[in-house]
TORRODREN-810799 format. One line per 4 residues: number of its first residue (from 0); their letters; for each residue x, y, z of C-alpha. Coordinates in Angstrom, 2 decimals, m for minus. Layout:
REM TORRODREN-810799
NUM = A = X Y Z | ...
***
This chain:
REM TORRODREN-810799
0 = MAPS = m40.27 m20.91 m12.74 | m43.66 m19.18 m12.97 | m44.01 m15.71 m11.21 | m45.74 m15.72 m8.01
4 = PLQQ = m49.43 m14.17 m7.68 | m47.81 m11.22 m5.81 | m45.25 m10.45 m8.63 | m48.05 m10.89 m11.28
8 = RRTH = m50.14 m8.44 m9.41 | m47.36 m5.86 m9.02 | m46.44 m6.25 m12.74 | m50.04 m5.79 m13.71
12 = NTLL = m50.31 m2.61 m11.75 | m47.22 m1.22 m13.06 | m48.38 m1.69 m16.67 | m51.68 m0.20 m15.80
16 = FQKL = m49.98 2.88 m14.18 | m48.01 3.24 m17.48 | m51.05 2.95 m19.43 | m52.78 5.57 m17.38
20 = LSLR = m49.96 8.05 m17.72 | m49.60 7.51 m21.54 | m53.50 7.86 m22.32 | m53.48 4.60 m23.91
24 = DGAS = m56.80 2.46 m24.57 | m58.87 4.92 m22.75 | m57.44 3.84 m19.30 | m59.16 6.75 m17.66
28 = PFTL = m61.45 9.24 m19.02 | m61.27 11.57 m15.96 | m58.12 11.52 m13.80 | m58.04 13.43 m10.52
32 = VLDT = m54.86 14.53 m8.84 | m55.05 15.10 m5.26 | m52.07 17.20 m3.81 | m51.32 19.57 m0.97
36 = LEQG = m49.08 22.37 m0.07 | m46.74 19.87 1.47 | m46.18 18.11 m2.00 | m47.61 19.76 m5.22
40 = GGCV = m48.96 17.45 m8.07 | m46.99 19.41 m10.87 | m44.57 16.58 m11.42 | m47.37 14.21 m12.14
44 = VKEF = m49.07 16.53 m14.52 | m45.79 17.17 m16.28 | m45.38 13.52 m16.77 | m48.71 13.36 m18.42
48 = VTRA = m47.61 16.23 m20.66 | m44.39 14.61 m21.54 | m46.16 11.23 m22.59 | m48.82 13.29 m24.42
52 = KISK = m46.24 14.97 m26.54 | m44.44 11.72 m27.36 | m47.74 10.19 m28.57 | m48.63 13.47 m30.64
56 = SRII = m51.73 14.30 m28.61 | m53.15 17.74 m28.42 | m52.94 19.64 m25.03 | m55.60 21.96 m24.00
60 = FVSY = m54.60 23.85 m20.69 | m57.60 25.48 m18.76 | m56.11 27.99 m16.24 | m57.77 29.22 m13.20
64 = ATLR = m54.61 30.39 m11.22 | m51.71 29.71 m13.39 | m50.11 32.17 m15.82 | m49.01 30.95 m19.21
68 = AKLS = m45.54 32.42 m18.64 | m45.18 30.28 m15.50 | m45.82 26.93 m17.29 | m43.00 24.69 m17.67
72 = FEPD = m44.28 23.42 m20.94 | m45.91 24.76 m23.94 | m49.59 23.79 m24.57 | m51.33 23.80 m27.96
76 = IFIS = m54.09 25.69 m26.67 | m54.28 28.01 m23.50 | m57.60 29.01 m22.15 | m58.02 31.52 m19.25
80 = ARSK = m61.07 30.42 m17.13 | m61.22 33.66 m15.03 | m64.49 35.38 m14.78 | m66.21 32.88 m17.10
84 = TLAT = m69.21 30.73 m16.41 | m69.18 26.99 m16.73 | m71.49 27.02 m19.69 | m69.17 29.60 m21.57
88 = LRTE = m65.99 27.72 m20.61 | m67.54 24.39 m21.80 | m68.50 25.90 m25.14 | m64.99 27.27 m25.65
92 = ILSH = m63.32 24.09 m24.64 | m65.39 21.92 m26.85 | m64.96 24.22 m29.69 | m61.23 23.62 m29.80
96 = VALP = m61.80 19.90 m29.29 | m64.05 19.80 m32.40 | m61.41 21.54 m34.50 | m59.38 19.26 m36.82
100 = PSAS = m55.65 18.94 m35.81 | m54.49 21.24 m38.75 | m56.65 24.09 m37.46 | m55.24 24.12 m33.96
104 = TSAT = m52.65 26.63 m32.85 | m49.78 24.00 m33.11 | m48.69 22.79 m36.61 | m46.45 20.03 m35.12
108 = NTSS = m49.22 17.69 m33.99 | m51.03 17.54 m37.36 | m51.41 13.66 m36.99 | m52.93 13.92 m33.64
112 = TKTL = m56.15 12.00 m32.84 | m56.25 12.35 m28.94 | m56.63 15.39 m26.82 | m55.67 15.90 m23.24
116 = IIID = m57.64 18.56 m21.36 | m55.68 19.88 m18.25 | m57.55 22.01 m15.59 | m54.98 23.48 m13.14
120 = TLTN = m57.17 23.55 m10.12 | m60.86 22.72 m9.28 | m60.84 24.69 m6.18 | m62.31 27.86 m7.89
124 = PSTT = m65.27 26.09 m9.59 | m65.89 24.05 m6.62 | m66.38 27.30 m4.65 | m68.47 29.32 m7.14
128 = HPAH = m70.37 26.52 m9.03 | m70.45 23.42 m6.81 | m73.86 22.30 m8.03 | m73.05 22.48 m11.76
132 = LPTF = m69.56 21.20 m11.52 | m70.47 17.52 m12.03 | m72.23 18.21 m15.32 | m69.56 20.42 m16.55
136 = LSSL = m66.84 17.86 m15.88 | m69.01 14.93 m17.32 | m69.52 16.72 m20.73 | m65.61 17.00 m21.55
140 = PSPT = m64.43 13.45 m21.72 | m65.01 11.28 m24.86 | m63.34 8.41 m26.51 | m60.71 10.54 m27.82
144 = TSLL = m60.55 13.17 m25.05 | m59.02 12.62 m21.66 | m59.49 15.04 m18.69 | m56.91 15.72 m16.10
148 = CTLH = m57.65 17.94 m13.08 | m55.99 18.89 m9.91 | m57.64 19.34 m6.51 | m55.82 20.96 m3.48
152 = TDIP = m57.04 18.98 m0.57 | m55.58 21.34 2.24 | m57.77 24.27 0.98 | m61.25 24.35 2.71
156 = LPPP = m64.15 24.36 0.56 | m67.68 25.74 1.50 | m70.28 23.20 2.67 | m72.99 22.31 0.21
160 = HQPY = m76.15 24.45 0.14 | m78.44 21.32 0.52 | m78.36 19.73 3.81 | m78.04 16.18 2.59
164 = AADA = m75.77 17.03 m0.56 | m72.32 15.67 m0.81 | m69.45 18.15 m0.70 | m67.21 18.87 m3.71
168 = PTTL = m64.22 16.43 m2.82 | m66.82 13.57 m2.28 | m68.42 14.28 m5.71 | m65.33 14.51 m7.51
172 = AHLA = m63.94 11.24 m5.92 | m67.10 9.49 m7.33 | m66.79 11.19 m10.88 | m63.12 10.30 m11.19
176 = TAIL = m62.33 6.98 m12.91 | m58.71 7.43 m11.52 | m57.45 9.14 m8.56 | m53.63 10.01 m8.06
180 = SVSS = m52.85 11.01 m4.33 | m49.32 12.57 m4.23 | m47.29 12.74 m1.08 | m43.69 13.48 0.02
184 = FAHV = m41.35 10.41 m0.18 | m39.34 11.71 2.69 | m42.40 11.91 4.95 | m43.53 8.32 3.99
188 = LARK = m40.10 7.15 5.02 | m40.31 8.95 8.29 | m43.73 7.38 8.98 | m42.74 3.99 7.97
192 = RARD = m39.71 4.02 10.32 | m41.81 5.22 13.11 | m44.28 2.38 12.62 | m41.33 m0.18 12.51
196 = RSLQ = m40.48 1.29 16.12 | m44.11 1.08 17.19 | m43.94 4.97 17.60 | m46.69 7.50 16.69
200 = DPMF = m46.65 8.78 13.00 | m44.89 12.09 12.85 | m46.75 15.18 11.71 | m45.62 17.60 9.04
204 = GLCE = m46.65 20.94 7.80 | m50.02 22.24 8.56 | m50.82 19.15 10.59 | m48.24 20.05 13.18
208 = KREG = m50.61 22.92 14.17 | m47.48 24.95 15.14 | m47.48 28.75 14.54 | m45.42 29.73 11.34
212 = VLVG = m45.08 26.10 9.97 | m46.44 25.57 6.52 | m44.25 23.05 5.15 | m42.55 20.31 7.12
216 = MRGE = m38.91 19.23 7.18 | m37.70 16.95 4.76 | m34.80 14.41 5.06 | m33.57 11.42 3.29
220 = GERE = m35.64 10.82 0.07 | m36.38 14.46 m0.65 | m34.75 14.22 m4.13 | m35.71 10.67 m4.80
224 = GVVV = m39.19 11.54 m6.25 | m42.56 11.55 m4.84 | m45.13 8.86 m3.81 | m48.27 8.40 m5.86
228 = RMEV = m51.11 6.28 m4.83 | m52.94 5.02 m7.70 | m56.66 4.16 m7.52 | m58.17 3.03 m10.81
232 = RRRS = m61.74 2.28 m11.04 | m62.36 m0.71 m13.50 | m65.57 m0.86 m15.50 | m66.44 m4.05 m13.59
236 = GRGV = m66.37 m1.79 m10.51 | m63.37 m3.47 m8.93 | m60.75 m0.92 m7.86 | m56.92 m1.29 m8.41
240 = VEDF = m54.86 0.35 m5.58 | m50.97 0.60 m5.71 | m48.36 2.98 m4.37 | m45.45 3.99 m6.69
244 = VVVP = m42.50 6.25 m6.47 | m42.20 8.57 m9.47 | m38.48 9.38 m9.98 | m37.97 12.39 m12.24
248 = PSPS = m35.28 12.12 m15.03 | m31.88 13.37 m13.82 | m31.18 16.79 m14.99 | m27.51 16.07 m15.75
252 = PSRT = m25.81 12.92 m17.03 | m23.51 13.10 m13.78 | m26.29 12.23 m11.61 | m26.56 8.46 m11.14
256 = PTPT = m30.05 7.13 m11.44 | m31.94 5.39 m8.46 | m31.16 1.76 m8.53 | m34.05 m0.46 m9.28
260 = PNPT = m34.26 m3.98 m7.90 | m36.50 m5.39 m10.65 | m36.27 m4.19 m14.07 | m39.83 m5.28 m14.82
264 = TTHK = m41.15 m2.69 m12.48 | m39.64 0.45 m14.18 | m40.15 2.10 m17.37 | m37.94 4.50 m19.24
268 = DKGN = m38.19 6.19 m22.64 | m35.19 7.98 m24.12 | m34.32 9.57 m20.64 | m37.13 11.96 m20.88
272 = LSTL = m39.72 10.11 m18.82 | m39.77 9.53 m15.18 | m38.92 6.18 m13.54 | m41.64 4.33 m12.03
276 = ILLD = m40.71 2.03 m8.99 | m43.13 0.17 m6.74 | m43.05 1.65 m3.08 | m42.51 m1.79 m1.73
280 = EHPL = m39.60 m2.28 m3.93 | m37.72 0.97 m3.52 | m34.44 0.41 m1.71 | m34.90 3.31 0.84
284 = YTST = m38.35 1.99 1.72 | m37.35 m1.79 2.19 | m34.31 m0.98 4.13 | m34.71 m2.10 7.69
288 = STTT = m31.92 0.02 9.19 | m33.38 2.52 11.56 | m31.82 5.33 13.14 | m31.77 4.97 17.06
292 = NTNT = m30.97 7.40 19.73 | m30.29 4.97 22.48 | m26.89 4.87 24.15 | m24.75 1.72 23.64
296 = NTNT = m23.66 m0.17 26.79 | m20.14 m1.52 26.73 | m20.87 m4.24 29.09 | m21.31 m7.47 27.12
300 = NTEE = m23.42 m9.11 29.99 | m26.19 m6.53 29.75 | m29.54 m8.11 29.05 | m31.66 m7.01 26.18
304 = TDDV = m34.23 m5.67 28.54 | m31.77 m2.75 29.52 | m32.29 m1.10 26.06 | m36.07 m0.58 27.00
308 = ETTF = m36.94 2.89 27.90 | m39.04 2.52 31.22 | m39.58 4.43 34.38 | m38.23 1.42 36.55
312 = SLGL = m35.24 m0.98 36.27 | m35.89 m4.41 34.68 | m32.42 m5.73 35.61 | m31.15 m7.45 38.82
316 = TEKQ = m28.27 m6.56 40.73 | m25.37 m9.08 41.70 | m26.84 m9.25 45.28 | m30.34 m9.87 43.98
320 = KRDR = m28.99 m12.57 41.68 | m27.23 m14.41 44.65 | m30.35 m14.12 46.81 | m32.44 m15.59 44.15
324 = EAVV = m30.11 m18.56 43.79 | m30.28 m19.11 47.55 | m33.99 m19.40 47.71 | m35.22 m22.96 48.27
328 = LPYF = m38.55 m23.57 46.48 | m41.24 m25.37 48.44 | m41.21 m29.32 48.01 | m37.92 m29.03 46.42
332 = DAQR = m36.63 m32.25 48.10 | m39.70 m34.22 46.60 | m38.35 m33.70 43.07 | m35.05 m35.53 43.78
336 = EGGG = m34.68 m39.20 42.97 | m36.10 m41.23 45.88 | m38.21 m38.23 47.28 | m35.71 m37.79 50.21
340 = NMEG = m37.35 m40.77 51.96 | m37.09 m43.19 49.10 | m40.60 m42.21 48.20 | m40.42 m40.48 44.70
344 = GRIL = m43.13 m37.95 43.87 | m44.36 m37.63 47.54 | m45.08 m34.03 48.66 | m42.93 m32.95 51.53
348 = YDMG = m44.64 m30.68 54.01 | m43.53 m29.59 57.53 | m46.20 m28.25 59.57 | m45.15 m24.96 61.09
352 = AEDR = m45.98 m23.46 64.63 | m48.85 m21.37 62.97 | m50.48 m24.25 61.11 | m50.33 m26.31 64.37
356 = EDFD = m52.59 m23.78 66.13 | m55.10 m23.98 63.33 | m55.18 m27.73 63.08 | m58.04 m29.56 64.67
360 = DEED = m57.74 m33.44 65.35 | m61.43 m33.77 65.20 | m61.81 m32.17 61.78 | m58.95 m34.15 60.51
364 = EI = m60.63 m37.46 61.63 | m63.91 m36.36 59.82
***
């Protein structure tokens, strides 16, 4: 049986995401990672680094706010960008890119032909050199060089100097050929369950606007990975958007991996790579069970409307039910067989005292 169009689209998007993370076939010369204080994008950058090391690619790390001792991986070339102009930084980066692999600081990647340039944050250059940032970033990618940058979206940036110029996030979004937006899986589950119950989406972290709250509480799904929204701009101009759950590899063999409903939507490599699962196919996201705080009624005859939280009662008491059954509807006798006077379908109407006062014989004759 041929796969459905939906399954074909999901398989295609999964393979595209794997190609993007593995830097294959020039899937994206410039990849932009959007993260927040609530959920950092370090796990996505680490996945790029892991796959780059497997493919023997050189890694050039450009640091604005990261110390080399704090890195979770060892780059081939570490460049400190502090107190440097964009022109000076560009010249230094391209000088390392132009060097043959044998002349680089790492002797292990002697057969490397690809280079991954990682910039830890674009907040600093977006603040100091917003007008020259597009030219700087456009000059770094090449057929054998890919650029990976991170932008912290919750850090406010200064407005553009020109009145009609675009701000830095808008400019970067237009320059990037792929955008990866990172969010907490636990918060995505909480919002999904709120929508299923027709409730307002909950707020977390800075969005709560509560004094002293920087990071929101996390519940189920905290250790199940992060949600990454992939947006890839194709050469034809058509965009591909898909949501994934990136589950990091288990730190110990004792931990059982997350179950995957469809093996075609996951990718593993020697246990070192993260597992990629479509958000719509994750067991926790597709589960329809929701937590309710309503009290259960032990009476089996209670109607479903009793569970609805309202300011008034929608049910009927026993006396109201008896009174409703005792009500005789108008013209009820006419519905019986024979119509009461053996004339079925005739409307029965008895004129009351009030109707007789308003009745005029002359008008009736007219």
